[in-house]
TORFIVEX-195190 format. One record per residue: residue number from 1; residue in one letter; x, y, z of N, C-alpha, C in turn. Coordinates in Angstrom, 2 decimals, always signed. Layout:
kolza; zake; n.east; n.north; n.up; ca.east; ca.north; ca.up; c.east; c.north; c.up
NUM; a; X; Y; Z; X; Y; Z; X; Y; Z;
...
***
This chain:
kolza; zake; n.east; n.north; n.up; ca.east; ca.north; ca.up; c.east; c.north; c.up
1; x; +76.90; +88.30; +95.25; +78.00; +87.93; +93.96; +77.68; +89.07; +93.04;
2; x; +76.79; +89.71; +92.95; +76.87; +91.23; +91.85; +77.70; +92.03; +92.69;
3; x; +77.45; +91.97; +94.17; +78.52; +93.26; +94.70; +79.99; +92.55; +94.38;
4; x; +80.51; +91.39; +94.56; +81.67; +91.05; +94.29; +82.10; +91.02; +92.76;
5; x; +81.18; +91.13; +92.11; +81.24; +91.06; +90.30; +81.57; +92.68; +90.05;
6; x; +80.92; +93.58; +90.91; +81.07; +94.85; +90.51; +82.35; +95.40; +91.15;
7; x; +82.74; +95.06; +92.52; +83.97; +95.52; +93.08; +85.12; +95.00; +92.04;
8; x; +85.08; +93.60; +91.43; +86.16; +93.01; +90.39; +86.52; +93.93; +89.56;
9; x; +84.97; +94.47; +88.52; +85.05; +95.16; +87.78; +85.93; +96.48; +88.11;
10; x; +85.34; +97.21; +89.24; +86.24; +98.46; +89.33; +87.30; +98.28; +89.78;
11; x; +88.00; +97.53; +90.64; +89.47; +97.39; +90.86; +90.25; +96.85; +89.68;
12; x; +89.66; +96.54; +88.85; +90.61; +96.36; +87.47; +90.11; +97.37; +86.99;
13; x; +89.24; +98.34; +86.72; +89.27; +99.50; +85.65; +90.47; +100.56; +86.64;
14; x; +90.16; +100.52; +88.26; +91.53; +101.24; +88.50; +92.56; +100.93; +88.58;
15; x; +93.34; +99.81; +88.64; +94.56; +99.37; +88.14; +95.05; +99.97; +86.85;
16; x; +93.79; +99.50; +85.84; +94.59; +99.99; +84.44; +94.52; +101.28; +84.03;
17; x; +93.76; +102.02; +84.87; +93.75; +103.69; +84.31; +94.28; +104.47; +85.47;
18; x; +94.82; +103.97; +86.62; +95.73; +104.39; +87.68; +96.88; +104.08; +87.67;
19; x; +97.55; +103.17; +86.82; +98.80; +102.32; +86.91; +99.15; +101.80; +85.41;
20; x; +100.43; +101.64; +85.70; +100.82; +100.67; +83.95; +100.81; +99.18; +84.23;
21; x; +100.33; +98.66; +85.57; +100.57; +97.57; +85.67; +99.89; +96.20; +84.54;
22; x; +100.22; +95.88; +83.87; +99.65; +94.85; +82.96; +98.47; +94.06; +83.57;
23; x; +97.11; +94.27; +83.10; +96.13; +93.44; +83.55; +95.66; +92.84; +81.99;
24; x; +95.65; +91.78; +81.77; +95.34; +90.80; +80.51; +93.96; +90.53; +80.41;
25; x; +92.64; +91.77; +81.23; +91.90; +91.11; +81.20; +90.86; +92.06; +80.86;
26; x; +90.03; +92.26; +79.76; +88.89; +93.08; +79.19; +87.55; +93.32; +80.34;
27; x; +87.83; +94.91; +80.65; +86.39; +95.21; +81.39; +85.39; +96.49; +80.56;
28; x; +84.46; +96.51; +80.73; +83.82; +97.54; +80.33; +83.86; +98.72; +80.89;
29; x; +84.75; +99.73; +80.48; +84.98; +100.61; +81.09; +84.01; +101.90; +81.13;
30; x; +83.79; +102.72; +81.67; +82.82; +103.66; +81.79; +83.32; +104.57; +82.73;
31; x; +83.50; +106.16; +82.75; +83.72; +106.98; +83.70; +82.87; +106.95; +84.97;
32; x; +81.73; +106.40; +84.89; +80.86; +106.33; +85.91; +81.43; +105.31; +86.97;
33; x; +81.80; +104.48; +86.31; +82.73; +102.94; +86.83; +83.83; +103.31; +87.74;
34; x; +84.45; +104.09; +86.94; +85.83; +104.46; +87.57; +85.50; +105.72; +88.46;
35; x; +84.35; +106.30; +88.78; +84.17; +107.13; +89.47; +83.71; +106.39; +91.12;
36; x; +82.84; +105.48; +90.94; +82.09; +104.49; +91.84; +83.56; +103.47; +92.29;
37; x; +84.66; +103.30; +91.68; +85.89; +102.60; +92.46; +86.92; +103.45; +92.92;
38; x; +86.45; +104.58; +92.99; +88.01; +105.76; +93.75; +87.70; +105.17; +95.30;
39; x; +86.83; +104.54; +96.04; +86.84; +104.10; +97.19; +87.80; +103.13; +97.36;
40; x; +88.11; +102.53; +96.36; +88.80; +101.40; +96.85; +90.35; +101.58; +96.15;
41; x; +90.36; +102.86; +95.81; +92.17; +103.24; +95.31; +93.17; +103.05; +96.51;
42; x; +92.84; +103.10; +97.98; +93.77; +102.36; +98.90; +94.07; +100.99; +98.43;
43; x; +93.61; +100.35; +98.20; +94.16; +99.07; +97.90; +95.02; +99.02; +96.63;
44; x; +94.93; +99.82; +95.59; +95.80; +100.13; +94.73; +96.76; +100.38; +94.98;
45; x; +97.10; +101.33; +96.16; +98.18; +101.79; +96.61; +98.98; +100.79; +97.60;
46; x; +98.28; +99.63; +97.69; +98.90; +98.35; +98.52; +99.50; +98.05; +97.46;
47; x; +99.13; +97.75; +96.53; +99.64; +96.84; +95.71; +101.11; +97.41; +94.93;
48; x; +101.11; +98.89; +94.97; +102.22; +99.49; +94.63; +103.02; +99.70; +95.33;
49; x; +102.89; +99.77; +96.74; +103.66; +99.70; +98.02; +104.31; +97.96; +98.05;
50; x; +103.59; +97.14; +98.07; +104.35; +96.14; +97.80; +105.27; +95.65; +96.76;
51; x; +105.29; +96.69; +95.68; +106.30; +96.31; +94.73; +106.98; +97.35; +95.55;
52; x; +106.92; +98.14; +95.67; +108.27; +99.03; +96.19; +109.16; +98.30; +97.25;
53; x; +108.07; +97.81; +98.03; +108.96; +96.97; +99.58; +109.64; +95.86; +98.76;
54; x; +108.89; +95.51; +97.88; +109.47; +93.72; +97.68; +111.02; +94.40; +96.79;
55; x; +111.11; +95.32; +96.06; +112.12; +95.59; +95.56; +112.96; +96.17; +96.05;
56; x; +112.78; +96.75; +97.06; +113.56; +97.04; +98.37; +114.32; +95.74; +98.76;
57; x; +113.56; +95.07; +99.27; +113.95; +93.44; +99.83; +115.01; +92.74; +98.68;
58; x; +114.40; +92.53; +97.53; +115.54; +92.11; +96.54; +116.81; +92.40; +96.33;
59; x; +116.58; +94.42; +96.21; +117.98; +94.56; +96.50; +118.73; +94.78; +97.37;
60; x; +117.95; +94.84; +98.87; +119.00; +94.26; +99.96; +119.73; +92.97; +100.20;
61; x; +118.84; +92.07; +99.21; +119.00; +90.66; +99.66; +120.22; +90.01; +98.27;
62; x; +120.33; +91.03; +96.66; +120.66; +90.36; +96.05; +121.73; +91.70; +95.22;
63; x; +121.36; +92.84; +95.57; +122.24; +94.00; +94.58; +122.70; +94.91; +95.81;
64; x; +122.93; +94.45; +96.77; +123.33; +95.37; +97.63; +124.85; +95.88; +97.65;
65; x; +125.45; +94.88; +96.86; +126.74; +95.49; +96.54; +126.94; +96.07; +95.57;
66; x; +126.21; +96.18; +94.71; +126.01; +96.98; +93.31; +125.52; +98.50; +93.53;
67; x; +124.14; +98.40; +94.32; +123.45; +99.68; +94.65; +123.99; +99.96; +96.09;
68; x; +125.04; +100.13; +96.28; +125.69; +100.51; +97.48; +125.08; +101.58; +98.17;
69; x; +124.92; +102.82; +97.66; +124.46; +104.08; +98.37; +122.79; +103.94; +98.46;
70; x; +122.60; +104.55; +99.62; +121.01; +105.05; +99.60; +120.49; +105.59; +99.00;
71; x; +121.41; +106.97; +98.61; +120.60; +107.63; +97.29; +120.18; +106.72; +95.98;
72; x; +121.35; +105.91; +95.67; +121.02; +105.05; +94.49; +119.93; +104.32; +94.66;
73; x; +119.80; +103.71; +95.71; +118.48; +102.85; +96.04; +117.61; +103.83; +95.31;
74; x; +117.38; +105.03; +96.54; +116.11; +105.42; +96.57; +115.97; +106.30; +94.93;
75; x; +116.79; +106.45; +94.43; +116.66; +106.96; +92.90; +116.20; +105.69; +92.06;
76; x; +116.24; +104.64; +92.91; +115.97; +103.10; +91.87; +114.70; +102.71; +91.98;
77; x; +114.14; +103.17; +93.33; +112.97; +102.62; +94.01; +111.71; +104.09; +93.18;
78; x; +112.42; +105.31; +93.02; +111.52; +106.33; +92.17; +111.42; +106.06; +91.14;
79; x; +112.00; +105.49; +90.48; +112.03; +104.92; +89.05; +111.05; +103.85; +88.90;
80; x; +111.27; +102.99; +89.53; +110.46; +101.92; +89.89; +108.86; +101.93; +89.98;
81; x; +108.48; +102.97; +90.97; +107.45; +103.32; +91.07; +106.61; +104.35; +89.70;
82; x; +107.59; +105.25; +89.35; +107.41; +105.71; +87.77; +106.74; +105.00; +86.87;
83; x; +107.65; +103.51; +87.02; +106.94; +102.56; +85.93; +105.97; +101.81; +86.23;
84; x; +105.72; +102.16; +87.27; +104.43; +101.24; +88.05; +103.07; +102.19; +87.72;
85; x; +103.21; +103.21; +88.12; +102.47; +104.12; +88.32; +101.91; +105.17; +86.78;
86; x; +103.31; +105.24; +86.11; +103.16; +106.46; +85.17; +103.30; +107.51; +86.19;
87; x; +102.79; +108.99; +85.08; +103.36; +110.36; +85.61; +101.67; +110.92; +85.64;
88; x; +100.75; +110.40; +85.94; +99.35; +111.02; +85.69; +99.42; +112.21; +86.86;
89; x; +99.77; +111.82; +88.18; +99.43; +112.41; +89.44; +100.79; +113.44; +89.55;
90; x; +101.84; +112.87; +88.86; +102.86; +114.10; +88.63; +102.99; +115.28; +88.17;
91; x; +101.99; +114.87; +86.64; +101.39; +115.81; +86.07; +100.71; +116.75; +86.72;
92; x; +99.97; +116.36; +87.26; +99.29; +117.12; +88.09; +99.56; +117.71; +89.28;
93; x; +100.65; +117.54; +89.75; +101.29; +118.49; +90.64; +101.83; +119.43; +90.09;
94; x; +102.46; +119.00; +88.69; +102.96; +120.22; +88.25; +101.96; +121.15; +87.27;
95; x; +101.05; +120.78; +87.06; +99.76; +121.63; +86.59; +99.45; +122.65; +88.10;
96; x; +99.06; +121.85; +88.99; +98.61; +122.55; +90.16; +99.17; +123.65; +90.48;
97; x; +100.54; +123.61; +90.60; +101.74; +124.52; +91.58; +101.62; +125.72; +89.96;
98; x; +101.55; +125.50; +88.69; +101.75; +126.49; +87.57; +100.27; +127.13; +88.03;
99; x; +99.21; +126.41; +88.08; +98.00; +127.39; +88.25; +97.64; +128.03; +89.35;
100; x; +97.84; +127.53; +90.81; +97.75; +128.25; +91.92; +98.86; +129.08; +92.13;
101; x; +99.69; +129.15; +91.54; +100.97; +130.14; +91.99; +101.22; +131.11; +90.99;
102; x; +100.25; +131.13; +90.00; +100.33; +132.01; +88.95; +99.37; +133.37; +89.54;
103; x; +98.76; +133.22; +90.58; +98.47; +134.61; +91.38; +97.43; +135.22; +90.34;
104; x; +96.76; +134.51; +89.48; +95.87; +135.12; +88.77; +94.45; +134.84; +89.09;
105; x; +93.30; +135.15; +88.42; +92.02; +135.08; +88.82; +91.99; +133.55; +88.67;
106; x; +90.34; +132.95; +89.18; +90.22; +131.74; +89.12; +90.00; +131.02; +87.99;
107; x; +89.34; +131.72; +86.80; +89.28; +131.30; +85.33; +90.83; +130.90; +84.58;
108; x; +91.54; +132.24; +85.03; +92.94; +132.22; +84.52; +93.76; +131.03; +85.16;
109; x; +93.63; +130.71; +86.00; +94.49; +129.92; +86.90; +93.91; +128.15; +86.37;
110; x; +92.47; +127.95; +85.92; +92.06; +127.31; +85.49; +92.55; +126.96; +83.87;
111; x; +92.76; +127.94; +83.63; +93.16; +128.03; +81.62; +94.56; +127.54; +82.07;
112; x; +95.45; +127.88; +83.06; +97.08; +127.69; +82.86; +97.08; +126.21; +83.57;
113; x; +96.13; +125.68; +84.32; +96.17; +124.35; +84.83; +95.81; +123.34; +83.47;
114; x; +95.22; +123.72; +82.79; +94.43; +123.05; +82.00; +95.79; +122.97; +80.56;
115; x; +96.26; +123.91; +80.34; +97.39; +124.02; +79.38; +98.47; +122.67; +79.40;
116; x; +99.20; +122.02; +78.28; +99.52; +120.98; +78.56; +101.19; +121.29; +78.80;
117; x; +101.63; +122.48; +78.53; +102.94; +123.14; +78.85; +103.00; +123.47; +80.34;
118; x; +104.53; +123.13; +80.45; +104.79; +123.17; +82.00; +105.31; +124.74; +82.17;
119; x; +105.02; +125.31; +83.30; +105.81; +126.62; +83.63; +106.67; +126.32; +84.18;
120; x; +107.42; +127.37; +84.83; +108.65; +127.86; +85.43; +107.83; +127.05; +87.09;
121; x; +106.79; +127.41; +87.71; +106.26; +126.89; +88.81; +106.44; +125.75; +88.79;
122; x; +105.32; +124.84; +87.69; +105.45; +123.48; +87.72; +106.72; +123.22; +87.70;
123; x; +107.80; +123.83; +86.85; +109.36; +123.24; +86.89; +110.01; +123.00; +88.18;
124; x; +109.78; +124.32; +88.99; +110.27; +124.01; +90.13; +109.87; +123.29; +91.28;
125; x; +108.50; +122.81; +91.16; +107.91; +122.01; +92.22; +108.35; +120.88; +91.59;
126; x; +108.21; +120.28; +90.52; +109.06; +118.95; +90.38; +110.29; +118.87; +90.71;
127; x; +111.16; +119.85; +90.58; +112.54; +119.69; +91.11; +112.63; +119.25; +92.76;
128; x; +111.83; +120.08; +93.11; +111.84; +120.38; +94.57; +111.22; +118.80; +95.36;
129; x; +110.08; +118.28; +94.50; +109.37; +116.73; +94.58; +110.31; +115.86; +94.41;
130; x; +111.08; +115.74; +93.64; +111.85; +114.17; +93.34; +113.24; +114.55; +94.20;
131; x; +113.92; +115.75; +94.57; +114.71; +116.07; +95.42; +114.42; +115.47; +97.05;
132; x; +113.04; +116.20; +97.08; +112.60; +116.00; +98.32; +112.43; +114.34; +98.76;
133; x; +111.67; +113.42; +97.46; +111.29; +111.97; +97.90; +112.18; +111.05; +97.77;
134; x; +113.53; +111.61; +97.08; +114.88; +110.85; +96.72; +115.08; +110.47; +98.22;
135; x; +115.30; +111.90; +98.72; +116.03; +111.89; +100.22; +115.17; +111.13; +101.18;
136; x; +113.71; +111.18; +101.29; +113.12; +110.94; +102.28; +113.05; +109.36; +102.08;
137; x; +113.04; +108.56; +101.12; +113.27; +107.46; +100.73; +115.08; +106.47; +101.26;
138; x; +115.65; +107.61; +101.11; +116.92; +107.22; +101.41; +117.01; +106.76; +103.02;
139; x; +116.26; +107.85; +103.42; +116.29; +107.62; +104.80; +115.38; +106.10; +105.56;
140; x; +114.08; +106.42; +104.60; +113.13; +105.66; +105.35; +113.34; +104.03; +105.16;
141; x; +114.20; +103.82; +104.00; +114.73; +102.40; +103.94; +115.56; +101.69; +105.07;
142; x; +116.36; +102.89; +105.94; +117.00; +102.35; +106.81; +116.03; +102.67; +108.31;
143; x; +115.13; +103.48; +108.33; +114.37; +103.39; +109.42; +113.06; +102.99; +109.27;
144; x; +112.28; +102.57; +108.39; +111.54; +101.35; +108.33; +110.62; +101.59; +107.13;
145; x; +111.27; +100.38; +106.30; +110.82; +100.10; +105.20; +109.68; +99.93; +105.01;
146; x; +109.06; +99.79; +105.90; +107.29; +99.27; +105.54; +106.53; +100.60; +105.53;
147; x; +107.15; +102.06; +105.71; +106.45; +103.31; +105.06; +106.66; +102.93; +103.59;
148; x; +107.23; +102.43; +102.81; +107.25; +102.20; +101.57; +105.90; +101.45; +101.03;
149; x; +105.32; +100.62; +101.76; +103.64; +100.28; +101.46; +103.29; +101.14; +101.56;
150; x; +102.91; +101.96; +102.92; +101.89; +102.71; +103.31; +101.83; +104.04; +102.69;
151; x; +102.88; +104.18; +102.54; +102.94; +105.73; +101.51; +102.14; +105.73; +100.60;
152; x; +102.13; +104.62; +99.62; +100.92; +104.62; +98.51; +99.55; +104.43; +98.51;
153; x; +99.45; +103.97; +99.83; +98.18; +103.51; +100.15; +97.44; +104.85; +101.07;
154; x; +97.98; +105.47; +101.98; +97.63; +106.87; +102.43; +97.63; +108.10; +101.32;
155; x; +98.57; +108.02; +100.17; +98.15; +108.93; +99.37; +97.17; +108.57; +98.29;
156; x; +96.52; +107.49; +98.12; +95.48; +107.38; +97.47; +94.36; +107.85; +98.15;
157; x; +94.33; +107.60; +99.58; +93.19; +108.11; +100.29; +92.72; +109.65; +99.87;
158; x; +93.75; +110.16; +99.78; +93.67; +111.81; +99.62; +92.23; +111.92; +98.08;
159; x; +92.44; +111.00; +96.84; +91.80; +111.01; +96.43; +90.26; +111.04; +96.49;
160; x; +89.88; +110.16; +97.44; +88.93; +109.79; +97.89; +88.48; +111.03; +98.53;
161; x; +89.15; +111.29; +99.50; +88.64; +112.36; +100.34; +88.51; +113.82; +99.34;
162; x; +89.00; +114.10; +98.24; +88.86; +115.39; +97.79; +87.55; +115.03; +97.06;
163; x; +87.42; +113.61; +96.25; +86.28; +113.47; +95.57; +84.77; +113.30; +96.22;
164; x; +84.77; +113.20; +97.73; +83.88; +112.73; +98.30; +83.57; +113.95; +99.30;
165; x; +84.45; +114.71; +99.26; +84.40; +116.03; +100.24; +83.87; +117.47; +99.64;
166; x; +84.37; +117.39; +98.40; +84.50; +118.94; +97.44; +83.73; +118.82; +96.38;
167; x; +83.87; +119.90; +95.48; +83.03; +120.20; +94.48; +83.81; +120.06; +93.21;
168; x; +83.48; +120.05; +92.10; +84.05; +120.25; +90.82; +84.51; +121.72; +90.59;
169; x; +85.63; +122.16; +90.05; +86.11; +123.52; +90.12; +85.21; +123.74; +88.55;
170; x; +85.56; +123.09; +87.68; +84.96; +123.42; +86.36; +83.92; +123.03; +85.98;
171; x; +83.31; +123.53; +84.90; +81.66; +122.99; +84.20; +81.69; +121.87; +84.03;
172; x; +82.64; +121.17; +83.15; +82.48; +119.87; +82.96; +83.81; +119.42; +82.78;
173; x; +84.21; +118.29; +82.73; +85.37; +117.33; +82.42; +85.24; +116.15; +82.83;
174; x; +86.58; +115.05; +83.13; +86.13; +113.62; +83.09; +86.36; +113.65; +85.09;
175; x; +87.02; +114.20; +85.53; +87.18; +114.65; +87.06; +85.58; +114.80; +87.14;
176; x; +84.89; +115.39; +86.88; +83.21; +115.82; +87.33; +82.83; +114.46; +87.48;
177; x; +82.53; +113.42; +86.77; +82.28; +112.53; +86.37; +82.84; +111.54; +87.75;
178; x; +84.05; +111.74; +88.38; +84.23; +110.87; +89.65; +83.88; +111.56; +90.70;
179; x; +84.02; +112.81; +90.56; +83.58; +113.51; +91.81; +82.00; +113.15; +92.27;
180; x; +80.98; +113.16; +90.98; +79.86; +113.14; +91.34; +79.33; +111.90; +91.68;
181; x; +80.06; +110.63; +91.43; +79.82; +109.43; +92.21; +80.61; +109.16; +93.43;
182; x; +81.10; +110.06; +94.19; +81.52; +109.83; +95.32; +80.61; +111.08; +96.30;
183; x; +80.54; +110.70; +97.57; +80.03; +111.65; +98.64; +80.63; +111.29; +99.63;
184; x; +80.30; +111.65; +101.16; +80.70; +111.20; +102.19; +81.06; +110.08; +102.80;
185; x; +80.01; +109.19; +102.29; +80.04; +107.75; +102.44; +81.02; +107.04; +101.96;
186; x; +81.48; +107.55; +100.83; +83.16; +106.93; +99.89; +83.76; +107.30; +100.48;
187; x; +83.92; +108.61; +101.32; +85.21; +109.05; +101.50; +85.34; +108.38; +102.98;
188; x; +84.46; +108.20; +103.59; +84.61; +107.29; +105.47; +84.99; +105.76; +104.74;
189; x; +84.25; +105.35; +103.91; +84.41; +104.02; +103.55; +86.05; +103.85; +103.57;
190; x; +86.79; +104.79; +102.36; +88.31; +104.73; +102.16; +88.95; +105.01; +103.34;
191; x; +88.36; +105.81; +104.26; +89.30; +106.08; +104.99; +89.30; +104.81; +106.46;
192; x; +88.05; +104.43; +106.37; +88.52; +103.32; +107.47; +89.35; +102.17; +106.77;
193; x; +88.86; +101.91; +105.61; +89.74; +100.78; +104.93; +91.36; +101.16; +104.26;
194; x; +91.47; +102.51; +104.52; +93.00; +102.76; +104.79; +93.37; +102.22; +106.27;
195; x; +92.68; +103.06; +107.20; +93.27; +102.79; +108.38; +93.25; +101.37; +108.91;
196; x; +92.91; +100.46; +108.49; +92.79; +98.96; +108.74; +93.97; +98.53; +108.08;
197; x; +94.03; +98.72; +106.77; +95.22; +98.12; +106.21; +96.65; +99.00; +106.33;
198; x; +97.01; +100.38; +106.85; +97.90; +100.65; +107.55; +97.92; +100.13; +109.36;
199; x; +96.90; +100.10; +109.93; +97.13; +99.48; +111.20; +97.62; +97.97; +111.07;
200; x; +97.28; +97.23; +110.27; +97.84; +95.74; +109.92; +99.38; +95.89; +109.80;
201; x; +99.61; +96.77; +108.93; +101.30; +96.96; +108.45; +102.44; +97.61; +109.76;
202; x; +101.79; +98.42; +110.17; +102.62; +98.95; +110.95; +101.83; +99.47; +112.53;
203; x; +100.87; +99.19; +112.75; +100.02; +99.20; +113.89; +100.14; +100.65; +114.38;
204; x; +100.02; +100.89; +115.84; +99.13; +102.12; +116.29; +99.79; +103.43; +115.06;
205; x; +101.26; +103.46; +115.07; +102.11; +104.35; +114.15; +101.35; +104.81; +113.17;
206; x; +100.65; +103.45; +112.60; +100.21; +104.01; +111.03; +98.77; +104.55; +111.43;
207; x; +97.88; +104.47; +112.55; +96.90; +105.16; +112.77; +97.29; +106.82; +112.86;
208; x; +98.42; +107.13; +113.79; +98.71; +108.39; +113.61; +99.04; +108.87; +112.48;
209; x; +99.49; +108.16; +111.49; +100.11; +108.91; +110.49; +99.01; +109.10; +109.55;
210; x; +97.96; +108.19; +109.65; +96.68; +108.47; +108.94; +95.86; +109.64; +109.35;
211; x; +96.09; +109.82; +110.58; +95.38; +111.24; +111.09; +95.94; +112.04; +110.72;
212; x; +97.22; +112.66; +110.74; +97.94; +113.71; +110.60; +97.96; +114.07; +108.67;
213; x; +97.99; +112.79; +108.10; +97.84; +112.75; +106.80; +96.33; +113.61; +106.52;
214; x; +95.55; +112.99; +106.98; +93.77; +113.60; +106.55; +93.76; +114.75; +106.91;
215; x; +94.23; +115.47; +107.86; +94.30; +116.77; +108.37; +95.03; +117.55; +107.16;
216; x; +96.33; +116.91; +106.85; +96.71; +117.73; +105.74; +96.22; +117.66; +104.51;
217; x; +95.02; +117.01; +104.11; +94.44; +116.35; +102.73; +93.70; +117.49; +102.79;
218; x; +92.99; +117.30; +104.04; +91.92; +118.23; +104.06; +92.08; +119.99; +103.91;
219; x; +92.93; +120.34; +105.05; +93.53; +121.68; +104.83; +93.69; +122.09; +103.44;
220; x; +94.77; +120.96; +102.53; +94.99; +121.57; +101.40; +93.93; +121.42; +100.58;
221; x; +92.87; +120.77; +100.61; +91.39; +120.70; +99.92; +90.78; +122.25; +100.21;
222; x; +90.65; +122.17; +101.14; +89.87; +123.72; +101.31; +91.07; +124.82; +101.12;
223; x; +92.08; +124.79; +100.79; +93.02; +125.84; +100.40; +92.69; +126.01; +98.83;
224; x; +92.92; +125.02; +98.23; +92.66; +124.92; +97.08; +90.98; +125.38; +96.37;
225; x; +90.22; +124.84; +97.05; +88.69; +125.27; +97.12; +88.65; +126.86; +96.93;
226; x; +89.09; +127.27; +98.26; +89.04; +128.86; +98.22; +89.80; +129.67; +96.88;
227; x; +90.75; +128.99; +96.54; +91.34; +129.76; +95.28; +90.41; +129.65; +93.84;
228; x; +90.06; +128.32; +93.66; +89.73; +128.00; +92.17; +88.16; +127.34; +92.66;
229; x; +87.25; +127.59; +93.67; +86.15; +127.33; +93.70; +85.83; +125.67; +94.17;
230; x; +86.70; +124.80; +93.96; +86.47; +123.23; +94.08; +87.89; +123.13; +93.96;
231; x; +87.88; +121.42; +93.15; +89.08; +120.75; +92.58; +89.00; +120.22; +91.70;
232; x; +90.23; +119.90; +90.96; +90.04; +119.52; +89.28; +90.46; +118.14; +89.72;
233; x; +91.16; +117.36; +88.41; +91.81; +116.10; +88.67; +93.13; +116.36; +89.09;
234; x; +93.84; +117.49; +88.27; +95.26; +118.26; +88.69; +95.55; +118.02; +90.16;
235; x; +94.58; +118.98; +90.53; +94.72; +119.04; +92.52; +94.66; +117.65; +92.91;
236; x; +93.93; +116.97; +92.67; +93.78; +115.41; +93.23; +95.08; +115.00; +93.00;
237; x; +95.99; +115.00; +91.65; +97.01; +114.57; +91.72; +98.02; +115.06; +92.14;
238; x; +97.90; +116.82; +92.51; +98.69; +117.15; +93.38; +98.59; +116.63; +95.07;
239; x; +97.68; +116.46; +95.33; +97.01; +116.36; +97.02; +97.76; +114.61; +96.82;
240; x; +97.65; +113.96; +96.32; +98.47; +112.21; +96.13; +99.53; +112.57; +96.28;
241; x; +100.19; +113.15; +95.44; +101.79; +113.19; +95.71; +102.30; +114.12; +96.57;
242; x; +101.85; +115.34; +97.29; +102.08; +115.97; +98.47; +101.96; +114.96; +99.79;
243; x; +100.70; +114.38; +99.54; +100.66; +113.43; +100.67; +101.59; +111.94; +101.15;
244; x; +102.25; +112.02; +99.70; +103.14; +110.67; +99.69; +104.29; +111.12; +100.21;
245; x; +104.70; +112.53; +100.04; +105.91; +113.15; +100.81; +105.75; +113.00; +102.05;
246; x; +104.37; +113.55; +102.53; +104.41; +114.17; +104.04; +104.40; +112.61; +104.76;
247; x; +103.85; +111.58; +104.25; +103.98; +109.92; +104.89; +105.32; +109.81; +105.04;
248; x; +106.04; +109.80; +103.81; +107.58; +109.19; +104.29; +108.24; +110.14; +105.06;
249; x; +107.85; +111.60; +105.36; +108.37; +112.17; +106.40; +107.83; +111.79; +107.53;
250; x; +106.48; +111.79; +107.99; +106.37; +111.20; +109.41; +106.79; +109.72; +109.74;
251; x; +107.28; +109.09; +108.40; +107.96; +107.69; +108.95; +109.33; +107.99; +109.81;
252; x; +109.93; +108.79; +109.23; +111.25; +109.41; +109.73; +111.03; +110.08; +111.40;
253; x; +110.23; +110.74; +111.10; +109.67; +111.61; +112.58; +109.37; +110.56; +113.57;
254; x; +108.16; +109.61; +112.96; +107.97; +108.63; +114.08; +108.25; +107.08; +114.25;
255; x; +109.64; +107.02; +114.15; +110.39; +106.13; +114.22; +110.59; +105.67; +115.42;
***
């Protein structure tokens, strides 16, 4: 019973902190609870994915004559995702590119990533990100729309893997509390959970997709750690968003 209560609290905290989905429940928040909840993050991805998939189904059923272009539908789905999730991870993507592509020393990279202002590298990264995502979504809705569900699931696995297998690059910060509550067990738990969910949705192709995405997540994590000595909240956000792009691309390749 205690485990169920803890799971419920952690899951609600995840939804409230990591999405814009309104949950009319009050749960005592703590950074420690948020950290412990990260292993369940793929379940939040499932909810986001179902929202996107159901939105696509409704468009196909009732708005196809209005939103007749695949590109327009893809733009609409991208907007729905932003409204559902917010820009917390997208902001991390921009900050990460500003920092890592500054070619400065570690300390300076971390300063740049912490700066609330966006630079040229971050701007270019966001432009390319949205162009790529819209193009991939416009294709995936005709190839295999179920990838709209599994993309957010696998993308959130990246947070569990980063938090469980790496160290925090800064001396202190909120993400440090998340990382300190995660280890190999949590990373493996999240990986197994992700693989089960994805396999149930699309079968063997899902397992292949998870495996390739896992390799990408680990390689990106190692590259980031080499440059700044660990990971940050920004790099975890960047990993999440880049993984979502990769999964959509794999959905087209593995058709």
